[in-house]
Gaussian input, Z-matrix of N, CA and C with variables (Angstrom, degrees):
# hf/3-21g

backbone

0 1
 N
 C     1     B1
 C     2     B2     1     A1
 N     3     B3     2     A2     1     D1
 C     4     B4     3     A3     2     D2
 C     5     B5     4     A4     3     D3
 N     6     B6     5     A5     4     D4
 C     7     B7     6     A6     5     D5
 C     8     B8     7     A7     6     D6
 N     9     B9     8     A8     7     D7
 C    10    B10     9     A9     8     D8
 C    11    B11    10    A10     9     D9
 N    12    B12    11    A11    10    D10
 C    13    B13    12    A12    11    D11
 C    14    B14    13    A13    12    D12
 N    15    B15    14    A14    13    D13
 C    16    B16    15    A15    14    D14
 C    17    B17    16    A16    15    D15
 N    18    B18    17    A17    16    D16
 C    19    B19    18    A18    17    D17
 C    20    B20    19    A19    18    D18
 N    21    B21    20    A20    19    D19
 C    22    B22    21    A21    20    D20
 C    23    B23    22    A22    21    D21
 N    24    B24    23    A23    22    D22
 C    25    B25    24    A24    23    D23
 C    26    B26    25    A25    24    D24
 N    27    B27    26    A26    25    D25
 C    28    B28    27    A27    26    D26
 C    29    B29    28    A28    27    D27
 N    30    B30    29    A29    28    D28
 C    31    B31    30    A30    29    D29
 C    32    B32    31    A31    30    D30
 N    33    B33    32    A32    31    D31
 C    34    B34    33    A33    32    D32
 C    35    B35    34    A34    33    D33
 N    36    B36    35    A35    34    D34
 C    37    B37    36    A36    35    D35
 C    38    B38    37    A37    36    D36
 N    39    B39    38    A38    37    D37
 C    40    B40    39    A39    38    D38
 C    41    B41    40    A40    39    D39
 N    42    B42    41    A41    40    D40
 C    43    B43    42    A42    41    D41
 C    44    B44    43    A43    42    D42
 N    45    B45    44    A44    43    D43
 C    46    B46    45    A45    44    D44
 C    47    B47    46    A46    45    D45
 N    48    B48    47    A47    46    D46
 C    49    B49    48    A48    47    D47
 C    50    B50    49    A49    48    D48
 N    51    B51    50    A50    49    D49
 C    52    B52    51    A51    50    D50
 C    53    B53    52    A52    51    D51
 N    54    B54    53    A53    52    D52
 C    55    B55    54    A54    53    D53
 C    56    B56    55    A55    54    D54
 N    57    B57    56    A56    55    D55
 C    58    B58    57    A57    56    D56
 C    59    B59    58    A58    57    D57
 N    60    B60    59    A59    58    D58
 C    61    B61    60    A60    59    D59
 C    62    B62    61    A61    60    D60
 N    63    B63    62    A62    61    D61
 C    64    B64    63    A63    62    D62
 C    65    B65    64    A64    63    D63
 N    66    B66    65    A65    64    D64
 C    67    B67    66    A66    65    D65
 C    68    B68    67    A67    66    D66
 N    69    B69    68    A68    67    D67
 C    70    B70    69    A69    68    D68
 C    71    B71    70    A70    69    D69
 N    72    B72    71    A71    70    D70
 C    73    B73    72    A72    71    D71
 C    74    B74    73    A73    72    D72
 N    75    B75    74    A74    73    D73
 C    76    B76    75    A75    74    D74
 C    77    B77    76    A76    75    D75
 N    78    B78    77    A77    76    D76
 C    79    B79    78    A78    77    D77
 C    80    B80    79    A79    78    D78
 N    81    B81    80    A80    79    D79
 C    82    B82    81    A81    80    D80
 C    83    B83    82    A82    81    D81
 N    84    B84    83    A83    82    D82
 C    85    B85    84    A84    83    D83
 C    86    B86    85    A85    84    D84
 N    87    B87    86    A86    85    D85
 C    88    B88    87    A87    86    D86
 C    89    B89    88    A88    87    D87
 N    90    B90    89    A89    88    D88
 C    91    B91    90    A90    89    D89
 C    92    B92    91    A91    90    D90
 N    93    B93    92    A92    91    D91
 C    94    B94    93    A93    92    D92
 C    95    B95    94    A94    93    D93
 N    96    B96    95    A95    94    D94
 C    97    B97    96    A96    95    D95
 C    98    B98    97    A97    96    D96
 N    99    B99    98    A98    97    D97
 C   100   B100    99    A99    98    D98
 C   101   B101   100   A100    99    D99
 N   102   B102   101   A101   100   D100
 C   103   B103   102   A102   101   D101
 C   104   B104   103   A103   102   D102
 N   105   B105   104   A104   103   D103
 C   106   B106   105   A105   104   D104
 C   107   B107   106   A106   105   D105
 N   108   B108   107   A107   106   D106
 C   109   B109   108   A108   107   D107
 C   110   B110   109   A109   108   D108
 N   111   B111   110   A110   109   D109
 C   112   B112   111   A111   110   D110
 C   113   B113   112   A112   111   D111
 N   114   B114   113   A113   112   D112
 C   115   B115   114   A114   113   D113
 C   116   B116   115   A115   114   D114
 N   117   B117   116   A116   115   D115
 C   118   B118   117   A117   116   D116
 C   119   B119   118   A118   117   D117
 N   120   B120   119   A119   118   D118
 C   121   B121   120   A120   119   D119
 C   122   B122   121   A121   120   D120
 N   123   B123   122   A122   121   D121
 C   124   B124   123   A123   122   D122
 C   125   B125   124   A124   123   D123
 N   126   B126   125   A125   124   D124
 C   127   B127   126   A126   125   D125
 C   128   B128   127   A127   126   D126
 N   129   B129   128   A128   127   D127
 C   130   B130   129   A129   128   D128
 C   131   B131   130   A130   129   D129
 N   132   B132   131   A131   130   D130
 C   133   B133   132   A132   131   D131
 C   134   B134   133   A133   132   D132
 N   135   B135   134   A134   133   D133
 C   136   B136   135   A135   134   D134
 C   137   B137   136   A136   135   D135
 N   138   B138   137   A137   136   D136
 C   139   B139   138   A138   137   D137
 C   140   B140   139   A139   138   D138
 N   141   B141   140   A140   139   D139
 C   142   B142   141   A141   140   D140
 C   143   B143   142   A142   141   D141
 N   144   B144   143   A143   142   D142
 C   145   B145   144   A144   143   D143
 C   146   B146   145   A145   144   D144
 N   147   B147   146   A146   145   D145
 C   148   B148   147   A147   146   D146
 C   149   B149   148   A148   147   D147
 N   150   B150   149   A149   148   D148
 C   151   B151   150   A150   149   D149
 C   152   B152   151   A151   150   D150
 N   153   B153   152   A152   151   D151
 C   154   B154   153   A153   152   D152
 C   155   B155   154   A154   153   D153
 N   156   B156   155   A155   154   D154
 C   157   B157   156   A156   155   D155
 C   158   B158   157   A157   156   D156
 N   159   B159   158   A158   157   D157
 C   160   B160   159   A159   158   D158
 C   161   B161   160   A160   159   D159
 N   162   B162   161   A161   160   D160
 C   163   B163   162   A162   161   D161
 C   164   B164   163   A163   162   D162
 N   165   B165   164   A164   163   D163
 C   166   B166   165   A165   164   D164
 C   167   B167   166   A166   165   D165
 N   168   B168   167   A167   166   D166
 C   169   B169   168   A168   167   D167
 C   170   B170   169   A169   168   D168
 N   171   B171   170   A170   169   D169
 C   172   B172   171   A171   170   D170
 C   173   B173   172   A172   171   D171
 N   174   B174   173   A173   172   D172
 C   175   B175   174   A174   173   D173
 C   176   B176   175   A175   174   D174
 N   177   B177   176   A176   175   D175
 C   178   B178   177   A177   176   D176
 C   179   B179   178   A178   177   D177
 N   180   B180   179   A179   178   D178
 C   181   B181   180   A180   179   D179
 C   182   B182   181   A181   180   D180
 N   183   B183   182   A182   181   D181
 C   184   B184   183   A183   182   D182
 C   185   B185   184   A184   183   D183
 N   186   B186   185   A185   184   D184
 C   187   B187   186   A186   185   D185
 C   188   B188   187   A187   186   D186

   B1=1.4779
   B2=1.5299
   B3=1.3460
   B4=1.4096
   B5=1.5012
   B6=1.3564
   B7=1.4504
   B8=1.5143
   B9=1.3431
   B10=1.4502
   B11=1.5134
   B12=1.3555
   B13=1.4296
   B14=1.5217
   B15=1.3056
   B16=1.4439
   B17=1.5426
   B18=1.3745
   B19=1.4896
   B20=1.4816
   B21=1.3382
   B22=1.4282
   B23=1.4919
   B24=1.3491
   B25=1.4370
   B26=1.5410
   B27=1.2353
   B28=1.4692
   B29=1.5787
   B30=1.3023
   B31=1.4931
   B32=1.5319
   B33=1.3501
   B34=1.4625
   B35=1.5389
   B36=1.3488
   B37=1.4583
   B38=1.5559
   B39=1.3189
   B40=1.4749
   B41=1.5295
   B42=1.3240
   B43=1.4460
   B44=1.5309
   B45=1.3701
   B46=1.4317
   B47=1.5020
   B48=1.3553
   B49=1.4745
   B50=1.5335
   B51=1.3215
   B52=1.4695
   B53=1.5034
   B54=1.3459
   B55=1.4399
   B56=1.5130
   B57=1.3208
   B58=1.4586
   B59=1.5033
   B60=1.2970
   B61=1.4843
   B62=1.5295
   B63=1.3113
   B64=1.4929
   B65=1.5098
   B66=1.3058
   B67=1.4809
   B68=1.5154
   B69=1.3742
   B70=1.4217
   B71=1.5457
   B72=1.3132
   B73=1.4688
   B74=1.5249
   B75=1.3194
   B76=1.4782
   B77=1.5088
   B78=1.3033
   B79=1.4356
   B80=1.5783
   B81=1.2852
   B82=1.4713
   B83=1.5104
   B84=1.3418
   B85=1.4241
   B86=1.5341
   B87=1.3081
   B88=1.4559
   B89=1.4974
   B90=1.2893
   B91=1.4778
   B92=1.5676
   B93=1.2975
   B94=1.4605
   B95=1.5084
   B96=1.3356
   B97=1.4445
   B98=1.5073
   B99=1.3523
   B100=1.4862
   B101=1.5132
   B102=1.2871
   B103=1.5235
   B104=1.5170
   B105=1.3037
   B106=1.4869
   B107=1.4945
   B108=1.3220
   B109=1.4501
   B110=1.5077
   B111=1.3351
   B112=1.4623
   B113=1.5247
   B114=1.3699
   B115=1.4520
   B116=1.5077
   B117=1.3358
   B118=1.4541
   B119=1.5176
   B120=1.3494
   B121=1.4671
   B122=1.5110
   B123=1.3342
   B124=1.4729
   B125=1.5600
   B126=1.2677
   B127=1.4423
   B128=1.5070
   B129=1.3353
   B130=1.4802
   B131=1.5193
   B132=1.2995
   B133=1.4772
   B134=1.4765
   B135=1.3504
   B136=1.4635
   B137=1.5026
   B138=1.3156
   B139=1.4644
   B140=1.5394
   B141=1.3191
   B142=1.4819
   B143=1.5335
   B144=1.3125
   B145=1.4631
   B146=1.5221
   B147=1.3391
   B148=1.4416
   B149=1.4911
   B150=1.3122
   B151=1.4624
   B152=1.4969
   B153=1.3240
   B154=1.4610
   B155=1.5425
   B156=1.3518
   B157=1.4783
   B158=1.5346
   B159=1.3115
   B160=1.4906
   B161=1.5076
   B162=1.3378
   B163=1.5383
   B164=1.5351
   B165=1.3026
   B166=1.4480
   B167=1.5383
   B168=1.3436
   B169=1.4680
   B170=1.5105
   B171=1.2774
   B172=1.4932
   B173=1.5548
   B174=1.3482
   B175=1.4352
   B176=1.5215
   B177=1.2914
   B178=1.4843
   B179=1.5487
   B180=1.3758
   B181=1.4398
   B182=1.5169
   B183=1.3360
   B184=1.4135
   B185=1.5014
   B186=1.3268
   B187=1.4748
   B188=1.5861
   A1=106.41
   A2=114.47
   A3=117.26
   A4=112.89
   A5=114.88
   A6=119.39
   A7=114.16
   A8=117.72
   A9=120.27
   A10=109.34
   A11=115.37
   A12=120.31
   A13=110.39
   A14=118.10
   A15=120.16
   A16=112.01
   A17=116.10
   A18=120.32
   A19=110.17
   A20=120.67
   A21=125.64
   A22=110.86
   A23=118.23
   A24=118.86
   A25=110.93
   A26=118.95
   A27=120.21
   A28=110.28
   A29=114.36
   A30=116.89
   A31=112.74
   A32=115.85
   A33=120.73
   A34=109.71
   A35=112.51
   A36=116.20
   A37=111.70
   A38=114.47
   A39=118.29
   A40=111.20
   A41=119.30
   A42=119.43
   A43=109.11
   A44=118.59
   A45=121.43
   A46=109.87
   A47=117.23
   A48=119.44
   A49=107.85
   A50=118.16
   A51=119.80
   A52=114.79
   A53=116.60
   A54=120.46
   A55=114.62
   A56=117.27
   A57=121.74
   A58=111.56
   A59=118.65
   A60=123.53
   A61=112.09
   A62=120.29
   A63=119.78
   A64=112.39
   A65=118.24
   A66=121.44
   A67=109.15
   A68=116.70
   A69=120.39
   A70=110.85
   A71=117.75
   A72=122.10
   A73=110.03
   A74=117.14
   A75=119.78
   A76=111.36
   A77=119.19
   A78=124.22
   A79=110.54
   A80=116.75
   A81=120.51
   A82=116.18
   A83=116.25
   A84=120.18
   A85=109.04
   A86=116.47
   A87=121.63
   A88=114.27
   A89=118.60
   A90=122.02
   A91=110.04
   A92=115.63
   A93=120.41
   A94=115.91
   A95=115.94
   A96=120.10
   A97=115.02
   A98=116.46
   A99=118.04
   A100=109.90
   A101=118.48
   A102=121.72
   A103=113.63
   A104=116.15
   A105=117.16
   A106=111.67
   A107=118.73
   A108=123.24
   A109=110.85
   A110=116.96
   A111=119.37
   A112=112.84
   A113=116.25
   A114=119.93
   A115=112.78
   A116=119.26
   A117=121.90
   A118=109.28
   A119=113.92
   A120=117.58
   A121=107.82
   A122=115.81
   A123=118.69
   A124=108.51
   A125=119.60
   A126=123.20
   A127=110.42
   A128=117.71
   A129=122.26
   A130=109.95
   A131=116.89
   A132=118.92
   A133=112.04
   A134=118.23
   A135=121.47
   A136=110.61
   A137=119.06
   A138=124.12
   A139=109.00
   A140=117.73
   A141=121.50
   A142=109.92
   A143=116.76
   A144=120.76
   A145=114.06
   A146=116.56
   A147=120.37
   A148=113.23
   A149=117.93
   A150=124.70
   A151=108.17
   A152=117.95
   A153=124.07
   A154=108.12
   A155=115.82
   A156=120.14
   A157=112.47
   A158=115.99
   A159=117.70
   A160=112.58
   A161=114.00
   A162=119.30
   A163=110.01
   A164=117.06
   A165=119.89
   A166=109.76
   A167=117.35
   A168=120.97
   A169=109.61
   A170=119.39
   A171=124.55
   A172=109.54
   A173=116.20
   A174=121.40
   A175=110.09
   A176=119.05
   A177=122.91
   A178=106.76
   A179=116.43
   A180=120.25
   A181=112.98
   A182=118.31
   A183=126.31
   A184=114.03
   A185=115.99
   A186=120.58
   A187=109.87
   D1=111.99
   D2=-179.96
   D3=-66.39
   D4=139.79
   D5=176.67
   D6=94.67
   D7=-11.49
   D8=178.35
   D9=-101.04
   D10=127.87
   D11=179.28
   D12=-121.23
   D13=163.54
   D14=179.22
   D15=-76.21
   D16=-6.91
   D17=178.02
   D18=-85.75
   D19=-15.34
   D20=-179.07
   D21=-71.85
   D22=149.67
   D23=173.24
   D24=-77.30
   D25=162.17
   D26=179.63
   D27=-63.77
   D28=-36.31
   D29=174.99
   D30=-59.38
   D31=-44.62
   D32=178.61
   D33=-59.66
   D34=-45.59
   D35=-177.48
   D36=-60.66
   D37=-43.94
   D38=-178.18
   D39=-70.01
   D40=-28.50
   D41=176.57
   D42=-76.04
   D43=-30.17
   D44=177.81
   D45=-73.64
   D46=-41.62
   D47=-178.18
   D48=-152.18
   D49=97.21
   D50=178.40
   D51=-60.76
   D52=-19.26
   D53=-179.41
   D54=-69.87
   D55=-5.17
   D56=175.92
   D57=-82.47
   D58=-14.50
   D59=-178.98
   D60=-51.99
   D61=-48.15
   D62=179.12
   D63=-59.95
   D64=-36.83
   D65=-178.69
   D66=-65.91
   D67=-42.28
   D68=179.42
   D69=-68.62
   D70=-38.31
   D71=178.07
   D72=-65.65
   D73=-43.12
   D74=178.91
   D75=-65.64
   D76=-25.62
   D77=-179.45
   D78=-81.28
   D79=-10.01
   D80=-179.90
   D81=105.17
   D82=7.09
   D83=178.65
   D84=-95.37
   D85=88.22
   D86=-171.88
   D87=-88.91
   D88=-16.35
   D89=-174.37
   D90=-101.07
   D91=60.34
   D92=-178.44
   D93=-66.24
   D94=-23.23
   D95=-179.88
   D96=-103.18
   D97=2.84
   D98=-176.99
   D99=-75.60
   D100=165.86
   D101=-179.60
   D102=-56.98
   D103=-33.73
   D104=-179.65
   D105=-63.01
   D106=-29.49
   D107=-179.79
   D108=-65.13
   D109=-22.83
   D110=-179.65
   D111=-93.57
   D112=-7.89
   D113=-175.79
   D114=-118.44
   D115=-37.04
   D116=-175.03
   D117=-85.18
   D118=145.12
   D119=173.95
   D120=-74.87
   D121=166.08
   D122=178.55
   D123=-64.32
   D124=-35.51
   D125=178.03
   D126=-62.79
   D127=-47.00
   D128=178.13
   D129=-61.11
   D130=-45.94
   D131=-179.94
   D132=-62.20
   D133=-41.42
   D134=177.85
   D135=-60.91
   D136=-41.54
   D137=178.87
   D138=-61.03
   D139=-46.19
   D140=-179.29
   D141=-61.70
   D142=-37.79
   D143=-176.55
   D144=-89.77
   D145=0.15
   D146=-179.88
   D147=70.82
   D148=32.61
   D149=-176.82
   D150=-104.41
   D151=135.00
   D152=175.57
   D153=-70.92
   D154=115.77
   D155=-175.89
   D156=-62.82
   D157=-35.12
   D158=179.44
   D159=-64.74
   D160=-42.58
   D161=177.26
   D162=-66.59
   D163=-37.14
   D164=179.62
   D165=-67.22
   D166=-43.13
   D167=179.35
   D168=-64.61
   D169=-35.29
   D170=177.14
   D171=-63.67
   D172=-46.64
   D173=178.14
   D174=-62.22
   D175=-40.41
   D176=-178.44
   D177=-65.75
   D178=-44.57
   D179=-179.77
   D180=-59.56
   D181=-33.70
   D182=-178.42
   D183=-81.52
   D184=-11.65
   D185=-174.80
   D186=-74.91

C-alpha cells in the first residue's frame, strides 16, 4: 500500500486507508481505536504484539 510506512501511527494509517483495518485485525491488533493506536507507530505496536513488522508491511501492501 503506497504511502503507508511502519513509522506511521495506526490512527494515521486508518485515516489514510480504512481498508487496512482488516489486515491489522487479522494480525492480532484488535484495539484499533484505543489511545495507543494514536500514539504508537505501527512498528512499535507490532513489537508489543509479537508481530513481524516486515510480514505485516507485506500484508498491508497486498491489501
